[in-house]
N, CA, C and O atoms as a Tinker XYZ file with bonds, in Angstrom:
   372  protein
     1  N    -69.685000   36.308000  -64.028000    73     2
     2  CA   -70.638000   35.171000  -63.289000    64     1     3
     3  C    -71.545000   34.676000  -64.562000    63     2     4     5
     4  O    -72.325000   35.378000  -65.206000    81     3
     5  N    -71.325000   33.650000  -64.710000    73     3     6
     6  CA   -72.643000   32.649000  -65.583000    64     5     7
     7  C    -73.528000   31.805000  -64.898000    63     6     8     9
     8  O    -73.143000   30.655000  -64.690000    81     7
     9  N    -75.119000   32.293000  -64.335000    73     7    10
    10  CA   -75.610000   31.292000  -63.418000    64     9    11
    11  C    -76.394000   30.991000  -64.008000    63    10    12    13
    12  O    -77.494000   31.171000  -63.486000    81    11
    13  N    -76.396000   30.347000  -65.449000    73    11    14
    14  CA   -77.347000   29.684000  -66.184000    64    13    15
    15  C    -77.200000   28.293000  -65.633000    63    14    16    17
    16  O    -76.112000   27.773000  -65.388000    81    15
    17  N    -78.688000   27.578000  -65.407000    73    15    18
    18  CA   -78.899000   26.855000  -65.139000    64    17    19
    19  C    -78.649000   25.560000  -66.405000    63    18    20    21
    20  O    -78.767000   25.906000  -67.580000    81    19
    21  N    -78.320000   24.152000  -66.091000    73    19    22
    22  CA   -78.051000   23.519000  -67.482000    64    21    23
    23  C    -78.728000   22.535000  -67.094000    63    22    24    25
    24  O    -78.404000   22.136000  -65.976000    81    23
    25  N    -79.913000   21.744000  -67.809000    73    23    26
    26  CA   -80.300000   20.384000  -67.530000    64    25    27
    27  C    -79.684000   19.630000  -68.867000    63    26    28    29
    28  O    -80.007000   20.066000  -69.972000    81    27
    29  N    -78.890000   18.616000  -68.771000    73    27    30
    30  CA   -78.447000   17.345000  -69.559000    64    29    31
    31  C    -79.517000   16.799000  -69.906000    63    30    32    33
    32  O    -80.342000   16.403000  -69.083000    81    31
    33  N    -79.735000   16.649000  -71.803000    73    31    34
    34  CA   -80.448000   15.985000  -72.674000    64    33    35
    35  C    -80.439000   14.728000  -72.105000    63    34    36    37
    36  O    -81.596000   14.402000  -71.841000    81    35
    37  N    -79.443000   13.678000  -71.729000    73    35    38
    38  CA   -79.728000   12.823000  -71.090000    64    37    39
    39  C    -80.156000   12.460000  -69.847000    63    38    40    41
    40  O    -80.504000   11.280000  -69.809000    81    39
    41  N    -80.265000   13.116000  -68.705000    73    39    42
    42  CA   -80.766000   13.418000  -67.760000    64    41    43
    43  C    -82.507000   13.228000  -67.686000    63    42    44    45
    44  O    -83.291000   12.422000  -67.185000    81    43
    45  N    -82.592000   14.646000  -68.610000    73    43    46
    46  CA   -83.583000   14.920000  -69.062000    64    45    47
    47  C    -84.846000   13.375000  -69.284000    63    46    48    49
    48  O    -85.843000   12.969000  -68.687000    81    47
    49  N    -83.996000   12.925000  -70.548000    73    47    50
    50  CA   -84.501000   11.544000  -70.760000    64    49    51
    51  C    -84.871000   10.482000  -69.667000    63    50    52    53
    52  O    -85.935000    9.905000  -69.446000    81    51
    53  N    -83.481000   10.402000  -68.970000    73    51    54
    54  CA   -83.733000    9.514000  -67.614000    64    53    55
    55  C    -84.926000    9.457000  -67.026000    63    54    56    57
    56  O    -85.676000    8.501000  -66.830000    81    55
    57  N    -85.055000   11.086000  -66.654000    73    55    58
    58  CA   -86.185000   11.301000  -65.969000    64    57    59
    59  C    -87.419000   11.281000  -66.581000    63    58    60    61
    60  O    -88.309000   10.856000  -65.845000    81    59
    61  N    -87.730000   11.574000  -67.591000    73    59    62
    62  CA   -88.831000   11.265000  -68.475000    64    61    63
    63  C    -88.945000    9.716000  -68.317000    63    62    64    65
    64  O    -90.097000    9.417000  -68.001000    81    63
    65  N    -88.181000    8.713000  -68.426000    73    63    66
    66  CA   -88.409000    7.565000  -68.752000    64    65    67
    67  C    -88.975000    6.820000  -67.502000    63    66    68    69
    68  O    -89.777000    5.886000  -67.499000    81    67
    69  N    -88.274000    7.549000  -66.249000    73    67    70
    70  CA   -88.499000    7.052000  -64.892000    64    69    71
    71  C    -89.851000    6.912000  -64.685000    63    70    72    73
    72  O    -90.467000    5.903000  -64.342000    81    71
    73  N    -90.347000    8.267000  -64.979000    73    71    74
    74  CA   -91.857000    8.500000  -64.362000    64    73    75
    75  C    -92.979000    8.042000  -65.445000    63    74    76    77
    76  O    -94.039000    7.517000  -65.101000    81    75
    77  N    -92.652000    8.281000  -66.673000    73    75    78
    78  CA   -93.938000    7.320000  -67.979000    64    77    79
    79  C    -92.972000    6.729000  -68.726000    63    78    80    81
    80  O    -92.745000    7.276000  -69.806000    81    79
    81  N    -92.287000    5.681000  -68.428000    73    79    82
    82  CA   -91.767000    5.547000  -69.610000    64    81    83
    83  C    -92.592000    5.278000  -71.147000    63    82    84    85
    84  O    -91.982000    5.264000  -72.216000    81    83
    85  N    -93.920000    5.093000  -71.036000    73    83    86
    86  CA   -94.941000    4.985000  -72.186000    64    85    87
    87  C    -96.014000    6.081000  -72.164000    63    86    88    89
    88  O    -97.215000    5.885000  -71.979000    81    87
    89  N    -95.519000    7.060000  -72.343000    73    87    90
    90  CA   -96.529000    8.303000  -72.325000    64    89    91
    91  C    -97.078000    8.663000  -73.343000    63    90    92    93
    92  O    -96.428000    9.600000  -73.806000    81    91
    93  N    -98.055000    8.396000  -74.044000    73    91    94
    94  CA   -98.887000    8.939000  -75.379000    64    93    95
    95  C    -99.105000   10.123000  -75.116000    63    94    96    97
    96  O    -98.920000   10.606000  -73.999000    81    95
    97  N    -99.492000   10.697000  -76.022000    73    95    98
    98  CA   -99.813000   12.173000  -75.929000    64    97    99
    99  C   -101.332000   12.348000  -75.314000    63    98   100   101
   100  O   -102.074000   11.573000  -75.918000    81    99
   101  N   -101.921000   12.973000  -74.491000    73    99   102
   102  CA  -103.189000   13.043000  -73.693000    64   101   103
   103  C   -103.900000   13.579000  -74.601000    63   102   104   105
   104  O   -105.052000   13.754000  -74.203000    81   103
   105  N   -103.643000   14.066000  -76.109000    73   103   106
   106  CA  -104.989000   14.633000  -76.891000    64   105   107
   107  C   -105.412000   13.708000  -78.275000    63   106   108   109
   108  O   -106.528000   13.493000  -78.750000    81   107
   109  N   -103.884000   13.193000  -78.781000    73   107   110
   110  CA  -104.193000   12.491000  -79.895000    64   109   111
   111  C   -103.354000   11.278000  -79.840000    63   110   112   113
   112  O   -103.096000   10.621000  -80.848000    81   111
   113  N   -102.877000   10.948000  -78.516000    73   111   114
   114  CA  -102.391000    9.225000  -78.760000    64   113   115
   115  C   -101.134000    9.032000  -79.074000    63   114   116   117
   116  O   -100.467000    8.118000  -78.590000    81   115
   117  N   -100.655000    9.958000  -79.997000    73   115   118
   118  CA   -99.202000    9.586000  -80.667000    64   117   119
   119  C    -98.326000    9.563000  -79.521000    63   118   120   121
   120  O    -98.649000   10.144000  -78.485000    81   119
   121  N    -96.942000    8.759000  -79.665000    73   119   122
   122  CA   -96.498000    8.289000  -78.648000    64   121   123
   123  C    -94.628000    9.179000  -78.969000    63   122   124   125
   124  O    -93.624000    9.079000  -78.264000    81   123
   125  N    -94.801000    9.890000  -80.143000    73   123   126
   126  CA   -93.518000   10.837000  -80.366000    64   125   127
   127  C    -93.403000   12.161000  -79.944000    63   126   128   129
   128  O    -94.273000   12.993000  -80.201000    81   127
   129  N    -92.362000   12.421000  -79.297000    73   127   130
   130  CA   -92.327000   13.678000  -78.829000    64   129   131
   131  C    -90.823000   14.248000  -78.697000    63   130   132   133
   132  O    -89.769000   13.635000  -78.530000    81   131
   133  N    -91.113000   15.813000  -78.847000    73   131   134
   134  CA   -89.712000   16.358000  -79.299000    64   133   135
   135  C    -88.925000   17.073000  -77.956000    63   134   136   137
   136  O    -89.766000   17.728000  -77.341000    81   135
   137  N    -88.058000   17.127000  -77.537000    73   135   138
   138  CA   -87.656000   17.651000  -76.342000    64   137   139
   139  C    -86.695000   18.858000  -77.174000    63   138   140   141
   140  O    -86.146000   18.588000  -78.242000    81   139
   141  N    -86.587000   20.174000  -76.539000    73   139   142
   142  CA   -86.339000   21.352000  -77.006000    64   141   143
   143  C    -84.781000   21.180000  -76.559000    63   142   144   145
   144  O    -84.531000   20.675000  -75.465000    81   143
   145  N    -83.704000   21.625000  -77.461000    73   143   146
   146  CA   -82.606000   21.829000  -77.545000    64   145   147
   147  C    -81.755000   22.138000  -78.328000    63   146   148   149
   148  O    -81.677000   21.549000  -79.406000    81   147
   149  N    -81.140000   22.857000  -78.085000    73   147   150
   150  CA   -80.220000   23.888000  -79.089000    64   149   151
   151  C    -78.738000   23.252000  -79.520000    63   150   152   153
   152  O    -78.080000   23.631000  -80.489000    81   151
   153  N    -78.366000   22.213000  -78.596000    73   151   154
   154  CA   -76.917000   21.607000  -79.010000    64   153   155
   155  C    -76.945000   20.518000  -78.958000    63   154   156   157
   156  O    -75.863000   19.935000  -79.030000    81   155
   157  N    -78.257000   19.680000  -78.801000    73   155   158
   158  CA   -77.684000   17.831000  -78.413000    64   157   159
   159  C    -77.798000   17.223000  -77.123000    63   158   160   161
   160  O    -78.407000   16.218000  -76.754000    81   159
   161  N    -76.846000   18.320000  -76.317000    73   159   162
   162  CA   -76.187000   17.934000  -74.947000    64   161   163
   163  C    -77.193000   18.404000  -74.045000    63   162   164   165
   164  O    -77.436000   17.590000  -73.153000    81   163
   165  N    -77.889000   19.522000  -73.997000    73   163   166
   166  CA   -78.441000   20.294000  -72.909000    64   165   167
   167  C    -79.739000   20.141000  -73.528000    63   166   168   169
   168  O    -79.950000   19.535000  -74.579000    81   167
   169  N    -80.762000   20.847000  -72.668000    73   167   170
   170  CA   -82.481000   21.030000  -72.482000    64   169   171
   171  C    -82.645000   22.816000  -72.616000    63   170   172   173
   172  O    -81.827000   23.587000  -72.114000    81   171
   173  N    -83.560000   23.146000  -73.196000    73   171   174
   174  CA   -83.735000   24.245000  -73.548000    64   173   175
   175  C    -84.689000   24.517000  -72.374000    63   174   176   177
   176  O    -85.715000   23.854000  -72.223000    81   175
   177  N    -84.337000   25.476000  -71.577000    73   175   178
   178  CA   -85.301000   25.665000  -70.337000    64   177   179
   179  C    -86.096000   27.251000  -70.909000    63   178   180   181
   180  O    -85.781000   28.212000  -71.612000    81   179
   181  N    -87.329000   26.769000  -70.076000    73   179   182
   182  CA   -87.941000   28.414000  -70.300000    64   181   183
   183  C    -88.489000   28.827000  -68.971000    63   182   184   185
   184  O    -89.024000   28.020000  -68.210000    81   183
   185  N    -88.315000   30.363000  -68.650000    73   183   186
   186  CA   -88.650000   30.823000  -67.387000    64   185   187
   187  C    -90.152000   31.523000  -67.456000    63   186   188   189
   188  O    -90.562000   32.108000  -68.459000    81   187
   189  N    -90.676000   31.414000  -66.602000    73   187   190
   190  CA   -91.737000   32.250000  -66.099000    64   189   191
   191  C    -92.048000   33.080000  -65.060000    63   190   192   193
   192  O    -92.344000   32.557000  -63.986000    81   191
   193  N    -92.041000   34.411000  -65.176000    73   191   194
   194  CA   -92.036000   35.177000  -63.802000    64   193   195
   195  C    -93.585000   34.694000  -63.240000    63   194   196   197
   196  O    -94.605000   34.663000  -63.929000    81   195
   197  N    -93.452000   34.274000  -61.578000    73   195   198
   198  CA   -94.760000   34.530000  -61.144000    64   197   199
   199  C    -95.801000   35.678000  -60.936000    63   198   200   201
   200  O    -95.399000   36.743000  -60.468000    81   199
   201  N    -96.938000   35.537000  -61.217000    73   199   202
   202  CA   -97.851000   36.865000  -61.395000    64   201   203
   203  C    -97.683000   37.722000  -59.598000    63   202   204   205
   204  O    -97.826000   37.230000  -58.479000    81   203
   205  N    -97.414000   38.807000  -59.932000    73   203   206
   206  CA   -97.411000   39.552000  -59.016000    64   205   207
   207  C    -95.823000   39.777000  -58.612000    63   206   208   209
   208  O    -95.465000   40.930000  -58.375000    81   207
   209  N    -94.990000   38.841000  -58.539000    73   207   210
   210  CA   -93.550000   39.101000  -58.068000    64   209   211
   211  C    -93.054000   38.519000  -59.106000    63   210   212   213
   212  O    -92.996000   37.302000  -59.284000    81   211
   213  N    -92.480000   39.813000  -60.213000    73   211   214
   214  CA   -91.373000   39.393000  -61.212000    64   213   215
   215  C    -90.055000   38.902000  -60.753000    63   214   216   217
   216  O    -89.377000   38.264000  -61.559000    81   215
   217  N    -89.576000   39.132000  -59.479000    73   215   218
   218  CA   -88.317000   38.665000  -58.968000    64   217   219
   219  C    -88.194000   36.949000  -59.048000    63   218   220   221
   220  O    -87.237000   36.328000  -59.510000    81   219
   221  N    -89.472000   36.364000  -58.449000    73   219   222
   222  CA   -89.603000   35.043000  -58.585000    64   221   223
   223  C    -89.811000   34.325000  -59.835000    63   222   224   225
   224  O    -90.834000   34.599000  -60.462000    81   223
   225  N    -88.961000   33.395000  -60.332000    73   223   226
   226  CA   -89.588000   32.866000  -61.614000    64   225   227
   227  C    -89.480000   31.330000  -61.654000    63   226   228   229
   228  O    -88.439000   30.875000  -61.180000    81   227
   229  N    -90.455000   30.380000  -62.181000    73   227   230
   230  CA   -90.628000   29.059000  -62.733000    64   229   231
   231  C    -90.149000   29.172000  -63.843000    63   230   232   233
   232  O    -90.550000   29.918000  -64.736000    81   231
   233  N    -88.721000   28.002000  -63.886000    73   231   234
   234  CA   -88.213000   27.673000  -64.730000    64   233   235
   235  C    -88.512000   25.910000  -65.048000    63   234   236   237
   236  O    -88.143000   24.998000  -64.308000    81   235
   237  N    -89.198000   25.777000  -66.219000    73   235   238
   238  CA   -89.296000   24.652000  -66.678000    64   237   239
   239  C    -88.516000   24.110000  -68.148000    63   238   240   241
   240  O    -87.885000   24.818000  -68.933000    81   239
   241  N    -88.740000   22.822000  -68.231000    73   239   242
   242  CA   -88.274000   22.221000  -69.788000    64   241   243
   243  C    -89.318000   21.423000  -70.067000    63   242   244   245
   244  O    -90.070000   20.745000  -69.367000    81   243
   245  N    -89.225000   21.629000  -71.219000    73   243   246
   246  CA   -90.697000   21.045000  -71.782000    64   245   247
   247  C    -90.675000   20.107000  -73.444000    63   246   248   249
   248  O    -89.973000   20.481000  -74.383000    81   247
   249  N    -91.513000   18.978000  -73.498000    73   247   250
   250  CA   -91.386000   18.238000  -74.711000    64   249   251
   251  C    -92.905000   18.782000  -75.595000    63   250   252   253
   252  O    -93.864000   19.340000  -75.060000    81   251
   253  N    -92.769000   18.431000  -77.047000    73   251   254
   254  CA   -94.132000   18.582000  -77.726000    64   253   255
   255  C    -94.312000   17.901000  -78.531000    63   254   256   257
   256  O    -93.354000   17.659000  -79.265000    81   255
   257  N    -95.409000   17.352000  -78.765000    73   255   258
   258  CA   -96.000000   15.894000  -79.415000    64   257   259
   259  C    -95.854000   16.492000  -80.548000    63   258   260   261
   260  O    -96.306000   17.601000  -80.835000    81   259
   261  N    -94.879000   15.400000  -81.596000    73   259   262
   262  CA   -94.368000   15.646000  -82.955000    64   261   263
   263  C    -95.929000   15.942000  -83.921000    63   262   264   265
   264  O    -95.960000   16.592000  -84.967000    81   263
   265  N    -97.046000   15.335000  -83.308000    73   263   266
   266  CA   -98.346000   15.305000  -83.908000    64   265   267
   267  C    -99.255000   15.998000  -83.967000    63   266   268   269
   268  O   -100.010000   16.013000  -84.940000    81   267
   269  N    -99.414000   16.866000  -82.752000    73   267   270
   270  CA  -100.331000   17.745000  -82.628000    64   269   271
   271  C    -99.965000   18.550000  -81.898000    63   270   272   273
   272  O   -100.875000   18.912000  -81.153000    81   271
   273  N    -98.984000   19.069000  -81.718000    73   271   274
   274  CA   -98.296000   20.208000  -80.850000    64   273   275
   275  C    -98.258000   20.332000  -79.587000    63   274   276   277
   276  O    -97.427000   21.047000  -79.029000    81   275
   277  N    -99.302000   19.540000  -78.868000    73   275   278
   278  CA   -99.653000   19.426000  -77.436000    64   277   279
   279  C    -98.072000   19.901000  -76.441000    63   278   280   281
   280  O    -97.038000   19.451000  -76.934000    81   279
   281  N    -97.956000   20.493000  -75.531000    73   279   282
   282  CA   -96.603000   20.716000  -74.864000    64   281   283
   283  C    -97.019000   20.179000  -73.803000    63   282   284   285
   284  O    -98.133000   20.550000  -73.434000    81   283
   285  N    -96.381000   19.267000  -73.055000    73   283   286
   286  CA   -95.596000   19.185000  -71.485000    64   285   287
   287  C    -94.706000   20.165000  -70.939000    63   286   288   289
   288  O    -93.713000   20.647000  -71.482000    81   287
   289  N    -95.287000   20.463000  -69.530000    73   287   290
   290  CA   -93.969000   21.475000  -68.849000    64   289   291
   291  C    -93.431000   20.843000  -67.896000    63   290   292   293
   292  O    -94.377000   20.280000  -67.345000    81   291
   293  N    -92.404000   20.558000  -67.303000    73   291   294
   294  CA   -91.958000   19.994000  -66.368000    64   293   295
   295  C    -90.974000   20.864000  -65.269000    63   294   296   297
   296  O    -89.819000   21.131000  -65.600000    81   295
   297  N    -91.416000   21.208000  -64.183000    73   295   298
   298  CA   -90.683000   22.272000  -63.411000    64   297   299
   299  C    -89.102000   21.365000  -63.424000    63   298   300   301
   300  O    -88.948000   20.151000  -63.291000    81   299
   301  N    -88.062000   22.423000  -63.632000    73   299   302
   302  CA   -87.087000   21.895000  -63.405000    64   301   303
   303  C    -86.323000   21.608000  -62.033000    63   302   304   305
   304  O    -85.377000   20.829000  -61.920000    81   303
   305  N    -86.984000   22.492000  -60.840000    73   303   306
   306  CA   -86.552000   21.834000  -59.651000    64   305   307
   307  C    -87.018000   20.613000  -59.571000    63   306   308   309
   308  O    -86.229000   19.763000  -59.158000    81   307
   309  N    -88.299000   20.219000  -59.906000    73   307   310
   310  CA   -88.611000   18.742000  -59.602000    64   309   311
   311  C    -87.419000   17.683000  -60.088000    63   310   312   313
   312  O    -86.795000   16.876000  -59.399000    81   311
   313  N    -87.317000   17.977000  -61.573000    73   311   314
   314  CA   -86.301000   17.134000  -62.445000    64   313   315
   315  C    -84.759000   17.285000  -61.507000    63   314   316   317
   316  O    -83.985000   16.331000  -61.435000    81   315
   317  N    -84.549000   18.283000  -61.001000    73   315   318
   318  CA   -82.947000   18.234000  -60.248000    64   317   319
   319  C    -83.076000   17.695000  -59.173000    63   318   320   321
   320  O    -82.232000   16.812000  -59.016000    81   319
   321  N    -83.760000   17.819000  -58.338000    73   319   322
   322  CA   -84.141000   17.001000  -57.302000    64   321   323
   323  C    -84.164000   15.302000  -57.313000    63   322   324   325
   324  O    -83.589000   14.591000  -56.489000    81   323
   325  N    -85.066000   14.791000  -58.581000    73   323   326
   326  CA   -85.061000   13.498000  -58.772000    64   325   327
   327  C    -83.843000   12.745000  -59.450000    63   326   328   329
   328  O    -83.503000   11.565000  -59.361000    81   327
   329  N    -83.257000   13.873000  -60.204000    73   327   330
   330  CA   -81.494000   13.425000  -60.416000    64   329   331
   331  C    -80.964000   13.337000  -59.468000    63   330   332   333
   332  O    -80.231000   12.350000  -59.404000    81   331
   333  N    -81.000000   14.232000  -58.252000    73   331   334
   334  CA   -79.901000   14.627000  -57.493000    64   333   335
   335  C    -79.976000   13.069000  -56.351000    63   334   336   337
   336  O    -79.002000   12.653000  -55.723000    81   335
   337  N    -81.500000   12.377000  -56.329000    73   335   338
   338  CA   -81.720000   11.527000  -55.491000    64   337   339
   339  C    -81.501000    9.928000  -56.495000    63   338   340   341
   340  O    -81.710000    8.826000  -55.987000    81   339
   341  N    -81.253000   10.031000  -57.305000    73   339   342
   342  CA   -81.388000    8.962000  -58.380000    64   341   343
   343  C    -80.159000    9.363000  -59.300000    63   342   344   345
   344  O    -80.361000    9.838000  -60.418000    81   343
   345  N    -78.892000    9.163000  -58.807000    73   343   346
   346  CA   -77.791000    9.346000  -59.862000    64   345   347
   347  C    -77.646000    8.180000  -60.942000    63   346   348   349
   348  O    -78.035000    7.039000  -60.692000    81   347
   349  N    -77.015000    8.567000  -62.255000    73   347   350
   350  CA   -77.129000    7.886000  -63.152000    64   349   351
   351  C    -75.915000    6.662000  -62.865000    63   350   352   353
   352  O    -74.827000    7.081000  -62.469000    81   351
   353  N    -76.099000    4.999000  -63.078000    73   351   354
   354  CA   -74.996000    3.922000  -62.415000    64   353   355
   355  C    -74.438000    4.057000  -63.951000    63   354   356   357
   356  O    -74.876000    3.697000  -65.044000    81   355
   357  N    -73.259000    4.749000  -63.510000    73   355   358
   358  CA   -71.938000    4.730000  -64.469000    64   357   359
   359  C    -71.062000    3.639000  -64.376000    63   358   360   361
   360  O    -69.873000    3.745000  -64.673000    81   359
   361  N    -71.694000    2.351000  -63.889000    73   359   362
   362  CA   -70.687000    1.073000  -64.051000    64   361   363
   363  C    -70.844000    0.783000  -65.330000    63   362   364   365
   364  O    -71.776000    1.046000  -66.090000    81   363
   365  N    -69.711000    0.139000  -65.525000    73   363   366
   366  CA   -69.855000   -0.754000  -67.148000    64   365   367
   367  C    -70.319000   -2.207000  -66.727000    63   366   368   369
   368  O    -70.222000   -3.126000  -67.541000    81   367
   369  N    -70.766000   -2.393000  -65.598000    73   367   370
   370  CA   -71.176000   -4.019000  -65.580000    64   369   371
   371  C    -70.386000   -5.210000  -66.004000    63   370   372
   372  O    -70.872000   -6.337000  -65.911000    81   371
């Protein structure tokens, strides 16, 4: 059984554009970010065990500044909740 959590690249970009469409790096001011992906369709997620309770894990997606390397982490559960409450409009208009 595969319990892998998958966050779609386009969904993550939609979330980022909603929370702050113009989000320059707070360290250097550059507005060019890289989203970690290995296949172009899904975002690489990182997991960090909670201190003192290795059975619990915080799963995050991240972006990195192309200029200075500053990393922004986004808790995956928060992104998934936003996506569930804000489904993509797939009408052809």
